[in-house]
N, C-alpha and C positions, 0 to 999 in steps of 0.2 A: 540605507535600507529603507526603501519605499514599503506602503501601504497601499491594497487594491481593497476595493471592497465586491464584492459578486453578490449580487440577492438572487437573480431570478433563475439560475440556473437551467437555463434554457436546452441546450444540449443534453444535458442529462437527463430532463422531464423526454423531451422526444424521443431519445434513444429509448427509455424504457415504452414508449408507446409505440415506438416501432417495430417494437420485438417482442411484445404483448406475449405469444405463445414460449418464446424462449423463458420470459422470466416466471411467466405462471410455471413452467416444466420447471425449473430451479426452485422455485417455493414449495412445491409438492415435495420433490426431492428430498429437499432440503429438512423439510418436518419429518420427513419420513425416517433418513438417517440419523437424524437429531432422536429419536427414537432409544438407536443401537450405541451412540458414539455422544460425548459433548460435543457438541459444535456451535451451539447459541443458546442464551438465555430468551431471545426473543423468539415467538413464532405465533402472534398472531399475525394473520396478512397482511393487514394496512401498514402492520408496525414494520416488517419485515420491507415492504415497497418502498416505506420511506426511509426508515434509520439504516437499512442494509443497503438496498441498491439503489437509493438515490443519492444517499451519502458518497459511495462508492461513485457513482457516476459524475461526481461533481466536479473529478480527474478531469471530465473530457471539456469541461468551461476554463480550465485551468493550463495544462500542459498539450501542446501539440503532439499529438500520440498519433502520427502519422505512418502508414506503410513504410516498413523499411527502418523504423524507428524500436529501441528494444527497451522493456519496462523488465524488472524482478519485482514480485510481489512478495516481501519478506514476514515471514509469518503468518502465511495466508490464511489460513485457519479455513474456512469455509468459502473462502474465495473472494473475500472482502479487503481492499477493492480489485484485485486481478480477476478473476474470474468473472464475476458481474461485468467488467470492462469490455471482456471478451462477448460476453451475452448481448449487450451492447452494440455491438458490431466496431469495435475499436478493431483497428486494423493492424497495431503495433503489435511485435513478437512479446509474447507473456511468457514470463517465468512465474512458476507458484512456487515458493519454498516453505516447507512446513517440517519442524522436526519431531512430527507425531505422524507414525506410519498408517494409523486408520483415517486421520486427518486428509494426507495423500492420497488414500486408496479413493477417498469422497471425491476429491479433486479429480481423480484421474476420471473416475467413473463420470462425473458430472459433465467433464470436458467431453466426453465421448459421446453423453445424451445430447448433448447442447450442438454437437457436430462444429464443435473447435478445437483450434488447433494447439493448446496450452502444454509447454513441457513442468511435468510436475515430478519436484526433485524433493525426496526425503533424506534432508539432513540438516544441521544445527547450522545457524545464519554463520556462526564465527567461525567452523569450519567451513562453509562454503565459501566465503569468504578471503581465504586463503589459498585456495582452488584456485590453478589457473585455467579451469575451463569457464570461471565464473568472474573472479578478480576485474575488475577495470574491464569488465565487458560491457556494461549497461548507459544507457543513453538517461534512463531514467529509473531510478527504486523508490518504492514506497512501502509506507506503516502503517496498518491502521492498530494501534499498540495501544494500552494502557500505561508503556514504559513511558518514563521522562526523557525528553527530546535530549540529551546530553548521550544518554545511553544508548539510543534508534540513532546516534549521528553515529557514533563510531560502529555500529553493527553495519548501516547503510554503505556510507560515505565510499568503503575501500571497493562494493561492487560495481561502481561508475567510473566509466571514461571520464577525462579531461573533459571540462565542460558538460559535463552529467547533471543534472538535478534530483536530489531528493525529497519528494513531497509527504511529509508526513501529516496526515489526517487527525486533526486534535478536536476537543470541544472547545467549548467556550472562555476556558484562561489559559489558553495558547497562549497569550502575549508575555504571560507571567514567566514562562519555561526561556525566552528568547536570551534574557540576559544571563544566565547561569549556564545556557548551549555555547557561547560565544566562544569559549576557552576550548571547548571538543571539537567545533568545527574548525579552528585555526590549526588547534594538533594534526586534523585530519587531511588538511588541507582543504579547506573549503570555506564559504561564510556563507550566514543565513541571510537572503536575499529579499524576502518578499513573505508580509502575510495576507491570505486570502480570505478575507471573511465572508461569510453568509448565511444563509436561514435553509434549514430544509422543511417541506411542507407542512411539518405539525409546530412550526416555530421555532423549532429550536433551533440554538445557535449553534456555529461549525466553523471550524478555521482550517485551514493549509498552510503548513509554514513550508518554505521552499529553501533550499541549501543549496549551494551552486560549488561543487567540486571545480578550484581553481589551478590547481600542484596536485605533485603526486603525491599518494597518502604514504606515511611510514610503515615500511611490514611488520612489525611489531601488533599492528592494529588489522582486525580488532584482536583486542585481547581475551583472553578466556571467560567466560562469562562468571564465573566465581568472582574472579578480581574487576569486572565491570560492574556488577554489582555492589561488590563493599568498598569500593574506590573510582567513582564514576569520574571522569574528566573534568 
């Protein structure tokens, strides 16, 4: 495994500047809907732009999200990173997956408001990953979640085509999760390939852990969520 360092986020910052009107609309709708449903604890404008938009668009500097590629955003919530990528002009086909109906309603509404074509799916990840419409269908998967890496790997890798990449957006302690996730990656037919470290504009350290699918995932994975939580791989 090699380690890369990405500090400038040139593509991310340029995408926000080039799509300023879209991101301002996104911000206003996010704050408005957040008064009715729990979407984010971060609502101050500058914080949303840096901690949500810029951090989500860091993937533009890491993955080749070209036209004709596909990405599934697992536990998309308020659309970070998947919908933010679309707002920033990402050409990949993006599926936004969330288990909460009200959040999926927001994602659908926001996609329509932004005029972007996202597939919004109301389903639990462990169920969707066993559905033939989603299992093994994507070039990329991503998750921006607080769950530990072994848990995220079990949810994400089954969605990938062989050779596909799971990008886990993590905080500054990401490297500490690598060793505990190696067993999970191997069992899922994957390997941890890179850690991309960077800083967002407020100076906060971030990392993206890349996991590559190298062989078929056994059909028993992912397990039911209760088993994943109780006995991580």
